[in-house]
C-alpha positions in Angstrom: 118.0 -18.7 105.9 115.2 -20.2 103.9 113.8 -17.9 101.2 110.3 -18.7 102.2 110.4 -17.7 105.9 108.9 -14.4 107.0 110.5 -14.5 110.5 113.5 -12.3 110.7 116.7 -14.3 111.4 119.8 -12.8 113.0 122.0 -13.7 110.0 119.8 -11.9 107.6 119.5 -8.8 109.8 123.3 -8.7 110.1 123.7 -9.2 106.4 121.3 -6.3 105.6 123.0 -3.9 107.9 126.4 -4.9 106.5 125.1 -4.2 102.9 123.7 -0.8 104.0 127.0 0.2 105.5 129.1 -1.2 102.6 127.3 0.6 99.9 126.6 3.8 101.7 130.2 5.0 101.7 130.6 8.7 101.4 131.8 10.5 98.3 135.1 12.3 98.6 134.8 15.6 100.5 131.5 14.8 102.2 131.6 14.5 106.0 128.1 13.5 106.8 126.0 10.4 106.0 122.8 12.4 106.2 120.8 12.5 103.0 121.0 15.6 101.0 117.3 16.3 101.0 116.1 18.2 97.9 116.6 21.9 98.4 116.0 23.0 94.9 113.4 22.4 92.3 113.8 20.5 89.1 116.0 22.1 86.5 114.0 23.6 83.5 115.4 21.1 81.0 116.1 17.6 81.8 118.5 14.9 80.4 117.7 11.6 82.0 119.4 8.3 82.5 116.7 5.7 82.8 117.3 2.0 83.7 114.9 -0.8 83.0 113.0 0.9 80.1 112.2 -2.4 78.4 110.0 -3.6 81.3 106.3 -3.2 81.9 106.5 -0.1 84.1 109.8 1.1 82.5 108.3 1.3 79.0 105.4 3.4 80.3 107.8 5.7 82.0 109.9 6.0 78.9 106.8 6.8 76.8 105.8 9.7 79.1 109.4 11.1 79.3 109.6 11.1 75.5 106.4 13.0 75.2 107.5 15.6 77.8 108.8 18.7 76.0 111.0 19.6 79.0 112.9 16.4 78.6 115.7 16.9 76.0 117.3 13.4 76.1 116.8 10.0 77.6 119.6 7.5 77.9 117.8 4.2 78.2 120.3 1.8 79.9 119.3 -1.9 79.8 121.2 -5.1 80.3 121.9 -7.5 77.5 119.2 -10.0 76.7 118.8 -13.1 74.5 115.4 -11.8 73.5 116.9 -9.1 71.2 118.2 -5.6 71.4 116.7 -3.0 73.7 115.2 -1.2 70.8 113.5 -4.4 69.6 112.1 -5.1 73.0 110.9 -1.6 73.6 109.3 -1.6 70.1 107.3 -4.6 71.1 106.2 -3.0 74.4 105.1 0.2 72.5 103.2 -1.9 70.0 101.5 -4.0 72.6 100.5 -0.9 74.6 99.5 1.3 71.6 102.2 3.9 72.2 103.4 6.3 69.5 106.4 4.5 68.1 107.6 7.6 66.2 109.1 8.8 69.5 111.6 6.0 69.3 113.0 7.6 66.1 112.9 11.2 67.2 116.6 11.3 68.3 115.4 12.0 71.9 116.3 8.6 73.2 119.6 6.7 73.1 119.4 3.0 73.8 122.4 1.7 75.6 123.3 -1.9 76.6 125.5 -2.0 79.7 126.0 -3.5 83.1 125.4 -1.3 86.2 127.5 -3.6 88.4 130.6 -2.3 86.6 132.0 1.0 87.7 131.8 2.4 84.1 128.3 0.8 83.7 129.9 -1.3 81.0 130.0 1.7 78.6 132.7 3.0 76.4 134.6 5.9 78.0 133.3 8.5 75.5 129.7 7.6 76.1 130.1 7.5 79.9 131.6 10.9 79.7 128.8 12.2 77.6 126.2 11.0 80.1 128.2 12.3 83.0 128.4 15.8 81.4 124.7 16.0 80.4 122.4 14.2 82.8 120.3 16.1 85.3 118.3 13.1 86.6 118.7 9.4 87.1 115.7 7.1 87.3 116.8 3.7 88.5 113.9 1.3 87.7 115.7 -1.9 86.9 115.8 -4.6 89.6 115.5 -8.4 89.2 112.4 -9.9 90.8 113.1 -13.4 92.1 111.5 -14.6 95.3 113.4 -17.8 95.4 116.8 -16.2 95.9 118.3 -15.0 99.2 119.8 -11.6 99.8 123.2 -12.5 98.5 121.8 -12.9 95.0 121.0 -9.2 94.8 124.4 -7.9 95.9 125.4 -7.1 92.3 122.3 -4.8 92.2 123.5 -3.1 95.3 126.8 -2.4 93.5 124.9 -1.2 90.5 123.0 1.2 92.7 126.2 2.4 94.2 127.7 3.0 90.8 124.7 5.0 89.7 125.0 7.1 92.9 128.7 7.7 92.1 127.8 8.8 88.6 125.3 11.2 90.1 128.1 12.7 92.3 130.5 12.8 89.4 128.0 14.5 87.0 128.4 18.1 86.1 124.9 18.8 87.6 125.6 16.9 90.8 124.3 19.7 93.1 121.0 19.8 91.3 120.7 16.3 90.0 117.6 14.4 91.0 118.1 10.7 91.8 114.9 8.5 91.7 114.9 4.9 92.9 111.8 2.8 92.1 111.3 0.7 95.2 108.6 -1.8 96.2 106.1 -2.5 98.9 108.3 -5.5 99.5 110.8 -3.2 101.2 108.5 -3.3 104.3 107.3 -6.9 103.8 107.3 -7.7 107.6 105.5 -4.4 108.5 102.3 -6.1 109.6 104.1 -8.4 112.0 106.3 -5.9 113.7 104.4 -2.6 113.7 101.1 -1.6 115.4 100.1 1.1 112.9 98.2 -0.1 109.8 99.8 2.1 107.2 103.5 2.3 106.3 104.6 6.0 106.5 106.3 7.9 103.7 109.6 7.7 105.6 112.8 5.8 105.1 112.4 2.8 107.5 115.7 2.4 109.4 114.4 -0.5 111.5 115.9 -3.4 109.5 113.4 -5.9 110.9 110.5 -4.6 108.8 112.4 -5.5 105.6 113.2 -9.1 106.6 111.8 -12.1 104.8 112.2 -12.8 101.1 115.6 -11.8 99.7 113.9 -9.6 97.1 112.1 -7.5 99.6 115.1 -7.4 101.9 117.2 -6.1 99.0 114.7 -3.3 98.3 114.8 -2.3 101.9 118.6 -2.1 101.9 118.5 -0.1 98.6 116.1 2.4 100.1 118.5 3.0 103.0 121.5 3.3 100.6 119.6 5.9 98.5 118.6 7.8 101.6 122.3 8.1 102.6 123.6 8.9 99.1 124.2 12.6 99.7 122.2 13.4 96.5 118.8 14.9 96.1 117.4 11.4 96.2 113.9 10.0 96.5 112.7 6.4 96.7 109.2 5.7 95.4 107.7 2.7 97.1 105.3 1.1 94.6 102.5 -1.3 95.5 101.2 -4.2 93.3 100.4 -2.9 89.8 97.5 -4.2 87.7 96.2 -3.8 84.2 95.9 -0.6 82.3 92.9 1.8 82.3 93.9 2.9 78.8 93.8 -0.5 77.2 93.4 -4.2 77.9 96.9 -5.2 78.7 97.8 -6.8 82.1 100.9 -9.0 82.0 99.7 -12.6 82.5 102.9 -13.5 84.3 101.9 -11.5 87.4 100.3 -13.4 90.2 96.8 -12.0 90.3 96.3 -12.8 86.6 97.7 -16.3 87.3 95.2 -16.8 90.1 92.3 -15.7 87.8 93.5 -17.9 85.0 93.7 -20.9 87.3 90.2 -20.1 88.7 88.7 -20.0 85.3 90.6 -23.2 84.3 89.2 -25.1 87.3 85.7 -23.4 87.0 85.7 -22.0 90.6 86.8 -18.7 92.1 88.3 -18.1 95.6 86.6 -15.9 98.1 88.7 -13.1 99.6 87.3 -10.7 102.2 89.9 -7.9 102.0 90.5 -5.0 99.6 93.0 -4.7 96.9 95.1 -1.5 96.5 96.6 -2.3 93.1 97.4 0.6 90.9 96.8 0.4 87.1 100.1 0.4 85.2 99.4 3.5 83.2 98.2 5.4 86.3 101.4 4.4 88.2 103.6 5.6 85.4 101.8 8.9 85.2 102.1 9.4 88.9 105.9 8.7 88.8 106.2 11.1 85.9 104.4 13.8 88.0 106.7 13.1 90.9 109.9 13.3 89.0 108.9 16.4 87.0 107.5 18.3 90.0 108.8 21.9 90.3 108.8 21.4 94.0 111.6 19.7 96.0 110.9 16.0 96.6 111.0 14.3 100.0 113.3 11.3 100.6 110.3 8.8 100.3 107.0 8.7 98.5 104.5 5.8 98.6 102.5 4.8 95.6 99.3 3.0 96.3 95.7 3.3 95.2 93.7 5.8 97.2 90.5 3.9 96.5 91.1 0.1 97.0 88.6 -2.2 95.5 87.0 -5.3 97.0 87.7 -8.8 95.6 84.0 -8.9 94.6 84.9 -6.6 91.8 87.2 -9.3 90.4 84.6 -12.0 90.8 82.0 -9.9 89.0 84.4 -9.0 86.2 85.4 -12.6 85.6 81.8 -13.8 85.6 80.6 -11.1 83.3 83.3 -12.3 80.8 82.4 -16.0 81.1 78.7 -15.4 80.8 78.7 -12.7 78.1 81.7 -13.8 76.0 82.0 -17.5 76.6 78.4 -18.5 77.0 79.0 -20.1 80.4 77.2 -19.9 83.7 78.8 -17.8 86.4 81.6 -19.6 88.2 80.9 -20.7 91.8 83.0 -19.5 94.7 84.7 -21.3 97.6 87.0 -20.4 100.5 90.5 -19.4 99.7 91.9 -22.4 101.7 89.7 -24.8 99.8 90.5 -23.2 96.5 94.2 -23.7 97.1 93.6 -27.3 98.1 91.7 -27.8 94.8 94.6 -26.3 92.9 97.1 -28.7 94.4 94.8 -31.7 93.7 93.9 -30.6 90.1 95.1 -33.1 87.5 94.4 -30.5 84.8 96.6 -27.8 86.4 99.4 -30.4 86.7 99.0 -31.6 83.1 99.4 -28.1 81.7 102.0 -27.1 84.3 100.0 -24.0 85.2 102.2 -21.4 87.0 99.7 -21.2 89.8 101.2 -24.4 91.2 104.4 -22.5 92.0 102.4 -19.9 93.8 100.4 -22.3 96.1 103.6 -24.3 96.7 105.5 -21.2 97.7 108.0 -21.7 94.9 107.6 -18.1 93.6 111.1 -17.4 92.4 110.9 -19.1 89.0 107.8 -17.2 87.8 109.9 -14.4 86.4 112.2 -16.5 84.2 111.3 -14.3 81.3 112.0 -11.2 83.2 114.5 -8.6 81.8 114.8 -5.4 83.7 111.3 -6.2 85.2 109.9 -7.3 81.8 106.9 -9.6 82.3 107.7 -9.5 86.0 105.8 -11.3 88.7 105.3 -8.6 91.2 104.5 -10.8 94.2 105.1 -8.5 97.0 103.9 -10.9 99.7 103.7 -14.7 99.6 100.5 -14.7 101.7 97.5 -14.4 99.4 95.4 -13.4 102.5 97.1 -10.0 102.2 96.7 -8.5 98.7 99.1 -7.0 98.1 100.5 -6.5 101.7 100.6 -3.8 104.3 98.8 -0.6 103.5 100.8 2.4 102.4 100.2 6.0 103.6 100.0 8.2 100.5 99.3 11.7 101.9 102.6 13.2 100.5 102.3 11.4 97.2 98.9 12.8 96.6 100.3 16.3 97.1 102.7 15.7 94.2 100.4 13.8 91.9 96.9 15.0 90.8 96.6 11.7 88.9 97.0 9.7 92.1 94.7 12.0 94.0 91.9 11.7 91.5 92.4 8.1 90.4 89.1 6.3 90.0 88.5 2.9 91.6 89.1 -0.2 89.5 85.7 -1.5 88.3 84.3 -4.8 87.2 84.3 -3.4 83.6 88.1 -3.0 83.9 88.5 -6.6 85.1 86.1 -7.8 82.3 88.3 -6.1 79.7 91.5 -7.6 81.0 90.0 -11.1 81.3 88.6 -10.9 77.8 92.1 -10.1 76.5 93.4 -13.2 78.3 90.8 -15.4 76.7 91.8 -14.0 73.3 95.4 -15.0 73.8 94.6 -18.4 75.3 95.9 -17.6 78.8 92.4 -18.2 80.2 90.3 -21.2 79.2 87.2 -22.7 80.7 87.2 -26.3 81.7 85.6 -28.5 79.0 82.9 -29.7 81.3 81.3 -26.3 81.5 82.6 -24.6 78.4 80.3 -23.4 75.7 82.9 -21.6 73.6 81.9 -18.6 71.6 84.2 -16.3 69.6 85.2 -13.2 71.4 
């Protein structure tokens, strides 16, 4: 099956069902495949195994866990990377985001390099036993994002998920252990085509067809189903597209909306989009997840995380133009239809000369955009290949708002926020005006 098709193919459907069944095997002594829905509240003190802590979202989650007095220990499990040790990578994330680096030396966090695809997670026996004896929560956040690969590419991640579930069952606190899987809107990537209702419910979706399409989204759909049948007190959090931070100017330039904005500025013209954008700021998303996992109430099997107050594309246009006018001394950029804008991108000699990553987006070659990704680091969170749907089907968030005051009260993204993010991209050279209209001024 082509990685770019959105129509479900029988082979992919069959493969997805096979993976669900293969990695949903029951632990010894359990006679039912039904999920063990949370019957108890969170334990008063928490020792947590967190995967993917060096990534954009993972580093925010780690910072919040380390500042939580009820959390006694965080085992931060990351895969090996050529970009340095996990500590070096997380230090850079903390520095970029302005987090308190003293938490990293507090003795509260243990950085571990391992491999979840191995039954022992690639850890020494003594360390694995220490984790097994002490953890009361597992937060599985690491998952490779590659939209060019088919479903088979992600099977080691299914095995890794299964190994973490087995660790949960083997843990001393297995009856009370809380298992959290960070999923994605991609898990229901075909929802708009195969369902009449507008919003995806906060349920585990057992109809495989809604997860068909890109291998990445299909893998997330399969993973949600495996988690739901784990027999643990397990919850998947289905996260929409994330955007820049409210508490700062950082928005990873390797994500697709920043890439669109950078290309628009580089060509001197912005696309028109008539829908709304439900992106959640990174720091808001992390705070919501922290409130979910630390809730004293039992958690449901599924929570959706999307912005309760989506913003129109006009906010992006206004924010971009405020930046180019105020900070760059240029006139406001004109706009054109999305179809014409994409045509201009494909014809642009300048975009070709600088090998701008937008060319991969408009060509549908999305998988290589995350070549710098490590446990979701600098990930391109393209949850749909169709830019007419930003970022895809709407998510129902009634349950999520009951668990998260931050989500319930989240303010709408404003033009001022966009202006702040774009200004930062200019300062790093990610955004540049075309020389024909540029009148550069120092930021």
